[in-house]
N, C-alpha and C positions, 0 to 999 in steps of 0.2 A: 974478576972480569967486570962486574957490574959498575964499579966506580970509574975505571978508565973509559969504558964505553959511554957512560953517562956524561963525563966531561967532554968527550969527543963530540957527542951529539949537540951538547949545549954550545960549544965553541963554533961548530959548523953552522948551526942555526943562527947564531949571533952574527957571524960574518956575512951570511947570505941575507939576513934581515937588513944589515947596513948597506950591502951592495945593491940590493933591490930597491931600497929607499932612494939611493942615488941614481939608479938607472931605471926609471919608470917607463915601461913600454905600454902606453895606454891602448894601443891598437891590439894588444894581446889580451884575451879574456883573463886567463890565469897563466902566468909564466911557469913552465915546468923546468926546474933545474936538473942537470945531470946528478944522479945519485940521490939528491935530496927531494926530488919531486916538486910538489907545490907547497911544501911546508913553509919556506920563506915568504911566499905570497900570502899565506894564511896569517903569518905573524904580522905582516904589514897591515892587513885588513881587519885584524881581530877587534879593533875598536868600533867597527861598524859592520860586524859580522852578519847581522840580520839583513841589513840593506844589501850587502854584497851577495848574500844567498839569493835574494829576490832578483837581483840583476842577472846573475848567472843562470838561474832557472828559467827566467823569461827568455834568455838568449838561446838556451839549449833545449827548449821545448818541454821542460818540466823534470828532466832527469840529468844528473851531472856526476861524473866520476872524478872524485878527488884522489889524486895520486900522491901518496906519502913517500917518504924515503924508502928505498927498496929493501933496506935491512931492518925495518921496524914494523912491518905489517900494519901501516896506518892508512891503507886504501879505504875509501869511504864512498859508497853510492848514496848521493843526496837526491831525494825525489819528492815531488809533490803530486805525482800522477795519481789520481783517485783509484785507477785500476790497480796500480802497484800497492797502494795503501790497503785496499780491500783484500788483495791477495795475501799480504803480509800479516795484517791484523785479524783476518777472518778465515779465508779459504785455506791457507797453509799455516794457520796460527802455530801449530806445534813445531814447525820447522824454524820458527823465528821467536824464540824466547828472549828475555832480556839478556841472559847469558852471564857467564862468569866475569867477563870484563866489566859489564855494567855493575855487577855486584861489588867488584873491587873498587870501581870509581866512587860508588855511593856507599862505601862500607860503613860510614857513620850512621846510616839508617838501620844497621844490624839486620835482623831476620824479619823485618816488618813487611807489610803488604807490597810496598813499592819495589822492594829489593828481591822479591821471591818469584819463583816459577813453579809450574806444575802442581804437585800435591800440596806443597807448603803454601803456595799462593791460593789454591782453592779453599784451604782451611781458613786462611786469614779472611778471604772474601766472604765466606759463609758467616763467620763471626761478625765482621763489620756490617754486613747486610742486616743481620739479626739485630744488632745494636741500634742502627739507624732507623729501622722500621718498628722498633719497640715503642708502643704508645706512651710508655712512661718517659722515654727519652724525647719523643716528639713534644709532649707537654712541657717538659723541662726546657727544651730548646726555645719554644715560643715564649715562655715566661722570662728566661734569661735575656733573650734578645731584646724584648720590650724594656726590661729593667735597665739594660745597658744603654739603650738609646735615651731613656728618661734621665738616668743618673750620671751618664758619662758623656755621650756625644752632644746632647742638647746644651748642658751647662758649659761645655768647652766652646761650642760655636757661639753661644750667647755672649760669653766672656770676650772672645776675640772680636766679635761684632761691636760690642760696646766700647772696646778700646781702640778700634780702628786699626789694629795691627795686622801685618802680613802673617799668614799661617801656611804651613806646608800641609796640604790636604792628604798627600801621600803618607806623611808621617802620622796624621790623625787616623787615617784608615788602617794603617799597620797596627797602631795601638789599639784601636777599636776591635779589630778582628783577632788580635793576640789575646785580648781580654775575653772576648766571647768564646773563642776556641778553647782557651784554658778552662773556662767555666763549663763548657759543654763536655769536655773530655775528662776533667778532674773534679769539677764542682767548686773550684776555688777561683776567686777573682784577684788577679795580681794588681789591678788598678793602675795599669800602664797608661790608660787614657784619663788624665786628670789635669787640673788647671796648671800645675807646676811642670808638666811634661817631664817627669822624672826619668832618669836613665834606668833601663831594664836590661841587665846583663844577658838574660836568656834570649831576648829578642835580638840583641846585637850579635850574639853567638850564632844564631840561625843565619843572619845575613852573611857573616864571615865564612861560615861553613859552605853556603851556597856559592859564594865567589870562588872558593878553593875547588869545589867540585867542577865548576865550569872550566877552570884552568886545566884540570885533569883531562878535559876533552880536547884541548888544542895544543898540548905539548906532549912529546913522546913519553910513554910510560916510564922508561928508565930514568928520564929527567926528573919527573915528579917523585919517583921513588927515591932518587938520590937526594932530592930536597927533603923528603920525609926523614931519610936516614940521618942527614946532617942537621936537620931541624932549622930550616930557614925558609924565607919567602912565604908563599901561600900555605905551604904544608905546616909551617910553624903556627900560623894563624888557625889552621884547621885543628891542630892538636889542642890549642888553648880553648877553642870553641867547643870541641868535643868534650873536654873536661867540664866546661861550664854546663853544657846540656845534661851530662850525666849527673852532675851535682844537684842541679835544680830538679830534674825529674826524680832522682832518688829521694830527695827531700819531700816531694809531693806524695810519693808512694808511702814513705814512712809516716807522713802526717795522716794520710788516709787510713792506714792500718791502726794508728793510735786513736783516731777519732771513732773508728768503728768499735774498737775495744772499749772506749769510754761511752759508747752509746750516743755519740753526737752526730751520727750520720742518719739522716731521715730517709726512710723508704716509703714515704707517703705517696701513694699512687696519684693522688689529686695534684700534687706539685711536680711529680716526675723525678727522675734520677739521672745523674751524670753517668758517662760511660765507664769510668774507672770503678765506681761503686758496683755497677752491674757486673763488670769483669771479675771483681774480687768476691762477689757474694753469690753469683748465680752460675751453677755448673753447666747450664745450657750453653755458656759461651766458652767452655774449655776446648771441646772438640779434639781431645787428645793432647792439647798443649799443657805443659807444666806451668801452672800459674805462679811462676817465680818472678823475681824482680827483673830479670833480663827480658822475659816475655812482655811484662808490663811496660818496661822502659821502651822497647822497640815499638810496641803498639802505640803508646802515647806520642812518641816523637813523630812517627809517620802520620798520625792523625793531626798533630799540631801543624805540621808543614802543609798538609792538605787544606786545613781550615784557615790558617792565617794568611799564607802567602798568596794562594790563588785568588781568594776573595778580595783581599786588599788591593792586589794588582788590578783586578777587574773593575773595582769601584773607582780607582784612580783614573784609568783610561776612559771609563764611562763618563765621569764628571767632566773631564777636559773636553771630550768630544761634544757633549751636550752644551757646555758653556760656550764653545766656539761655533755652535750651530744654533742660533737663536730660534729658528723656525721649529727645530726639533724640541727645544726646551719648552716652547709655547704649547706644542701638541701634547707633550707629557703633562704639563700643568692643567691643560684643559681636560684631559682624560682623568686626572686625579680628582678634579672637581665633581666628576660624575659619580664617584663612589662616596662622597662626603654628604651626610644629611644636610639639607638646605639650611637648617638652623645653625649649623656649625661652619658654614662657608666663611672664608675670610678670617679665620682664626688659627692660631698655632695648633698643630696636631702631630701625634706620633702614630704611624700606621702599623697595623698588625697584619699577619699573614692573610687573614680572611679578606681584608680589603685589598691589599697590594696584589694578591693573586688574580684579581679581576682586571688588572691593568694590562691589556694586550699590547698597546703601543710601547709601554715601559719595558715589557718583556722583550719586545722586538729590538728596542734600543740596546739592551744588554747583549742580546745575541749578536748584533752588529758590532758592538765594541769588542766582544770576544773573537769575532771573525778577524778583525783588523789587528787586534793586540791580544793574542792568546796568552794567558798567564804563564804557561809552559811553552816557550817559543820553539822548542825542538825536542825530539826524542830519538833514541836510536835502538836498533835491534841487531841481533847477530845470528846469521843462519847456521844451523847445525850441519846441513848438507847443501851441496851446490844446487842452485835453482836458476830458472829463467823467469824473470818478471814479465808480466803482461806487456810492458813497454818494450820487451825484447832484450833487455839488459841482463847479463849473467852476473850472479853473485855467488860467493863461496865463503867458507868459514874463516878465511884469512882477512875478510873485510867487514866493516860495519855498514849498516844501512841507516841513514839519517833522514828523518822527516823534518822539514822546515815549516812549522805551522804558521810562522810569521809570513813567509813567502806564499804559502798556500792560499791564505786569505786575500792575496793581492793578484792572483793569476786571472787574467782575462779569459783564458781557456776554461776556467772553472766557474767564475762569477760574472762574466760578461765585461763589456767595455767600461762599465762604471765600477769596476772591482775595487778601485782605490778610494771611492767615495763612501762617506758615512751616510747610509741610506736605510734607516729602520724599516721603511715601507717594503723592502724586498722580502721581509720575513712575514708579511701579513697577507692572508688569502682574501678572496672576494667576500668570504663569509665572516671576515674580521676574526679570524683565528690564526694562531702561529703556524706558519708554513713549516712542514717537516723537511729537513735537509738530511740526507744520509750522512752517517758519521764518518765515512771515508772521504767526504767532501768537507764537512765541518767537524774538525778533529779536536776541538777545544776540550771535549770531555772524553777523549780517547775513542776507540772503536772496537768492535768485536767483543770477545769474552771479557776484555779488560775495560769495557765502558764504565765510566765513573759512576759508582753507586750513590755518591753524594750529590748528584746533579740537582735533584729537587730541593735538597736542603740548601744548597748554594744559591739557587734562584730565589727561594723564599726569603733568605736573609738579605740578599742584595736588593731585591725589590722593596722590601720594607725600609731599608736604609735609603735607597734612591728616592722613594716617594717622600720620605720624611724630610730629607735635606732640601729637595727641590721645592717642596710645598712651603717650607718655613724660611728659606734663605735665598739671597742672590749671591752669586760668586763672580768676582771680576778678576781676570788674570792680571798679574803684575806686569807692567810694561817691560818689554824686551826680555821677559823670562823665556829661556830656551827649553823646549820640550823635545826630548830625544830618548830612545830606549837605552837602557843600560846593557852591560855585558855580564850576564849571569844566567843561571838556570831558571830564574824567575824573571819575567819581563816587567821590571819596574822602570820608572822615569829616572834618568841619570841625574838630574838636578832637582828632583822632587816636583811637586805641583804647587807653586806659590800663588796664592790668591788673597784678595780681601773679601771679607764676608759682611753682608748687611742683612738685617732681619726684614722680612717682607711684611711683618705685622707690627702695629704699634704696641 
């Protein structure tokens, strides 16, 4: 039955997609077709899904019911209502796990922290929290980040500045954070960020996997399962990407085991230790897990995605926003000068955590970039039992609940009439401190029990990079370059961030 049903769904969706493209009723918010619901409308709008969600949620007061085909259980409650978010993420947390469907869609992540619920998730979180807060790792992170800026980012930017060539800073940031994350997690530097901009199969595989995962959100389950069974389309790409991820991570684990046996892995507390070494040598991080290759593979992959994708996306949107707002750029540079010794003003400099953590306005600028362009633009939950949300909408186990973080950051009802403006000042109090905003309003780092435990690590790394590049270089946007969000589970720029770089110092 699966194959004929899948073909029927695919054909009907295609017919309605073509029909709706030819018959556009602009006065209708979202046209609901008989039997097929709003699925054809979603197909037509998928290329601008983030903007469309914003429009719909503005028009409907913050909560919108997407009606899918009646025979596929694709109904989805889309909300940005802070009271709903708090209810789902905190008050009634146990009734809204990620659920089996989430686990199925993100199956490439295995049994890692992003894919788990309840006891399994608590054990993963306990281990990750202990790893991140271990002083050996903190020292290792600070040293590796500084070395990567000095030996990777600065040489690359100096090179493109001297040549006067156009560079895609999104690509640069992806390479930088891929290297640093790989170093933090495994202790090895893949040297993705280099003057030759070499191809890195693992990084490309992550991108392809994320695109396929997004596709699974917007097509019927039986359709993508049919694609997987037949081996074509996004599912074919996902399979190849999955194989690459497994091969590379398996090789890193085998290399680490060999290096440990050969006595080549240092556990010098003064220098610090990467996460993989800690996981493989310290029983404190087992917590009942069998320390086999599957556990290590899933843990590494989940941490790699958390470190590479979210940080590089944040840096990309931050740089674009700052460059296109000269007054903000000047304020950041003026603030940077206040933490530099007077004898070193007007000279090239790499910033470490101790200095960049003093920069309040820079921190506020990153918060504002994250509000407008959250790295993970949406997330979904699945209720176990029927419930009534604070907004008055009913939900049940046959529907998903979707948060649009992209739309949430632009709601006037949440952020005021200037909600679409890039305004770092909104984050600063009268005492020149960062204003606390509740997580159910500012959801970039999740909320409730699942609040991101790597938040401080992310800000520390981003501020060190942000201060370093803005102090040392000027960035000029390429004329007529189009900046628009892509369609994936990570909010990147569809066409990259093309700029010219010049040094600020002779």
